[in-house]
N, C-alpha and C positions, 0 to 999 in steps of 0.2 A: 504494500500500500504506500502511495505517495499522496499525502494530504496537504493541501494548501488553502489559501483563503477563498479560492473560487472553485476548486475541484477536488474530488476524491477519486484518484486513479488507482485501479487495481490491475495487477498483472500476474500471469502464470509464468514463472521463470524457472528454467531447468538448471542443473548443476554445472552447466557450461556457460552460464550467464546469458543465455538466449531467451528473449521474450517470445513466448509461444502464443499468447492471447492476452488481450487487454479489455478492460471495461472502464467506463468513466461516468461519474455522476456529478451533478452540480452540488457544491458544498453549501450547506445551510449554516451560517455562522452567527446570525443575529437573533437566533431563537434559542430554545432550551438546549441543554447538553444532550438530552436524549434524541431530540430532533436532528441534531448534528450527527450523532452516532448512526442514525438511520441512513444518512447519505453514505456513510462508510460501509455499513452492512449490505446495502443494496449493491454497491460495487463489488464487494467480496462475493456475494451470492451469484452475481452474474458470471464471475470467473469460475466459481466452484461448479456451476451448472455445465461447464465445458467438460466433455468426456475425458480430456487429457488431465483433468484436475483430480482424478481418483487417487493419484499417487502423492498428493500434497502432504508434506511432512511438517510444515510450520508456516507461520505468518510473521513477516517482518513489516514494520510500519515506520515511515519517516514523517516527521512533522517539523515545521519551522519553530523557532523560539527556544525557550529553556526547557530542558528535559532531564528528569532523573531516570536515567536508563536502568539503574540498579533495581528500582521499584516499578518501572514501566509507567511513570507518571509524567504527563505533560504539565509542567508548572505554570507556564504562561507563554502566550504568543500573541503579538499585536494583531495579526490578521486572523486569529482564531479566538475571539473574545467569548465564544460559547463554552470554552473549557478553561478552567483554572484549577490547578492542583487536581487534575482529572486522571483517574486510573485507567487510561485508555487500553493498555495492554491486557489488564485483568478483565475488562469488559469483553474484549474480543476473544480472549482465551476461554472464558466461561461459556460464551455462546457457541464457539466452534470446536471446543475440546482439542485444540491444537496448540503446541507451544508457540507463544507470541512474544516478540521482542520489539522494543520501541527505541528510536534514537533520533537525533537531530538530522535534518535533511542534508546539510553539508557534510556531516560526519559519514553518513552512509554513502554519499556520492564518492567520498574519498575511498571507502571500502570497495565500491564497484570498480574504481580505476585500479586499485591495488590488486584485487583478486583476478579480474578479467580484462582490464583496460590498458591504458597507456603505461601504468605503473608495474605491469607484470615483470618480474625479474629483479625488482628492488624490494628490500626488506623495510626501508624507511622512506616514507613518502609524505610530502606536504601538498595538500590539495587546496586550490583556490577556486571558488565559484564567483565569477564576476557577472553580476546581473544588476537588478535594481539596487541591491545592496551588495555587500561582499561577505561571503561565507567561507569558512575554512574547515579542514579536517586533517587529522594527523594519524598516520599509521606508523607504528614503531614496532620493529621486530615482528612483522607480519600480523600485528594486532592493532585494531582500532583503539586509539587512546581516548578514553572517556573522561579522565580526571577522577576526582573523588566520587562524584555522584553521576556524572554523565554530562555535565555542563561545560566541559573543556572544549576548546576549539573556536572560541569567538574571536578569531584573529582580525576580523573586519573592524573590531572596536579597539584596536591598539592605537594609542595616540602617537602621532608623528609630529604634532605641533601643539604645544601646550597652550598657545594663544590663538589657536585656530577656531573656526566656527563651531558652535555647539551642535552636537549630533543628537538625533532623536533618542539615543540611549541615555543622554544626560551628560556624557563626557564631552570634552572639547578636542578638536583636531584629530578625530579618528580617521584612519585611511579611507573609510567609507565616504567621508566628506570630500575626498579629492579624486578618487579613481573609480567609483561605482557608476552605474548607468545614470542614477539620479544626479550625481555630482557633475557628470559630463554634460547632461542636458541643461543643468543650471548654469554651467560655465558658458555654454553655447548661447543661451538666452541673454547672458550678460554681455557677450562680445558682438553679437550680430548687429546690434544697434549702431555700432561704429564701423561695420563692414557691410554696407548695403548690397554689395555685388557678390556676396558669398553664395555659393550653391546651397548652403544650409537654409538661408532665407527663402530661396526659390522653392526648395522642397517643402518648406513649411508654409507655402502659399502666401508669402509676404508677411506672415504673422510671427514676430519674434517669440511671443509667448508659447507658440506651438512647437518650438524646437525641442527635440528629444535626442537621447543618445543614439537611437536607431537612425534618425535623420542624419546625425553627425557621421555615423558609420557609412551610410549611403553616399554622403557628400565626399567623404575621404576616398572611397572607392572610385569616385568620379574625378579625383585629383584635386579637390578643393584645398587651397593652402590653409585656410582658417581651420577647417575640420581636422586636417593633419596636425596642425599646431596644437589644437585642443587635446587630441589623442596622445601626442608626444608629451604634453604636459602631464597627463594622467600616467603615462609610462615613467616619467621622472619620479613621481610620487611612489609608484609601485616599486621602483628600483630601490628607493630609500627603505621602504617597508620590508621588501624581500631581503635586502642586505642585513637588516636586523634579524630576520628569521634565520638566515644562513648562519650568522654569527652565533645565534643562540642554539639552534638545533642541528645544523649541518646535515640536512636531509640528503638522501641519495639522489632524489629527483623531486622536481616541482612540477605539478600538473595543473594546468589552468583550464577550467570549463565554464559553464554558464553561458547565457546569451551573448555576453560581451567578450567572453574568453576567446572565442574563435576570431573575432575582429582584432583583438589585441595580439593575436599570433604573429601578425606582421611586424610587431615591435619587440619580439623576443630577443633578437640580436642586439637591438638598441639597448634594452634593459640589461642584457648581459654585459655590454660595454660599460654601462653606468655603474655596475657592481664593482668596478675597479676602485671607485671612490666611496661607495656606500657600504661595502663590507670589508672586513679585515681578515677574514678566514683565508688561509692559503689555498683552500679548495674551491673558492668562489667561482672560478671559471670552469671547474670540472663538474659542476652540478647541472644536469640537463634541465631545461625548461620546455615542457612538452604540452601539446594540446590534448585535451581529454578525448578519449575514444567515444564515450557515451555522451550524447547531447542532452535532450530534454528528458531522456529516460534514466539518467544517472542515479537519481534518488530512488526510483522504482526498482532498478536492478540492485542497487546497494542494499535496499531493504531486504531483498531476497538473500543476499549474502550474509545478513545477520543470522540467518537460520542454519548456515553451514557449520558443522562441528569444526573445531580448530584444526583437527587433523585433515579434514576434507578441504578446508581453505588452503592448507599448505600443499595438498595433493594437486588441487586445481591450479594453483600458482605455478607449481613445479612443471606441470604438464604444459601450460601455456608458455612458460619460459623456455622449455626445451623446444617447443614448436617454433618459437620465435628465433632461437639460435639456429635451428635447422634452416629456416628461411634465409637468415643472414648468410649462412654458409653457402647456400645456393647462389 
């Protein structure tokens, strides 16, 4: 299950990380907790009705916000106001009599990339989801790092400027305020007024207030100078932030996903160059920065990976790693 503010998506995923069947229901978030749960169960039952679902062994669930993964409780999420301190995993497990696990969406996306995606072959992975906000997840020694309760991994709210703008989280100068989709859209709206000939304004039908990160991306692909300047500025902030991540954690690989992650892929070499001054670790140039393999389905697939026994996680990773080495040899 991948649950968000507008949708409850369910998928039947096999042990090779392949999505065999999906179902989607509109998420009800402004009503009661039980009405919201009904959206989830309807999606689950649509998947379980598929003949291939007879062999289902567990249910994994991803949600945004703060999660106590040890207890399977969603503590709070801005876009899921229907649930607060809600025992979601227990509710699902009681209904379907299947082992059920719950985790933050960026964390499980990291797990998807580690077990079956771009991070196969690496034991230690730092995952970045660049979208409306910035989510992160950390896999250490082949295991998803939850922290004490499951709330670890909020890298998007690391401060890079103490005097920066206030973030919705309450802190100031979070990286999310400089390099997320929301931040890029806001920066574009600020600059287009002084650049009336920019492609951004043309795509926004002449309305500066309508400029978004998606429009900036389209303009950049068209070669617009201002759009590329805005994205390069975001890449500068990302390099400062990632330099700190590298110095603290020294991951084996950094994987970037999310709606904006693919667009920023064209700046990976630029970010790597900036690491010369934003990181002090001698290995800073040896850590690959890769695009995520799973796109919009990363959290769905990662939720399924929550259900794999640790030994099977290792087996799947080893199989994929060997397969990749074989392809490289050819």
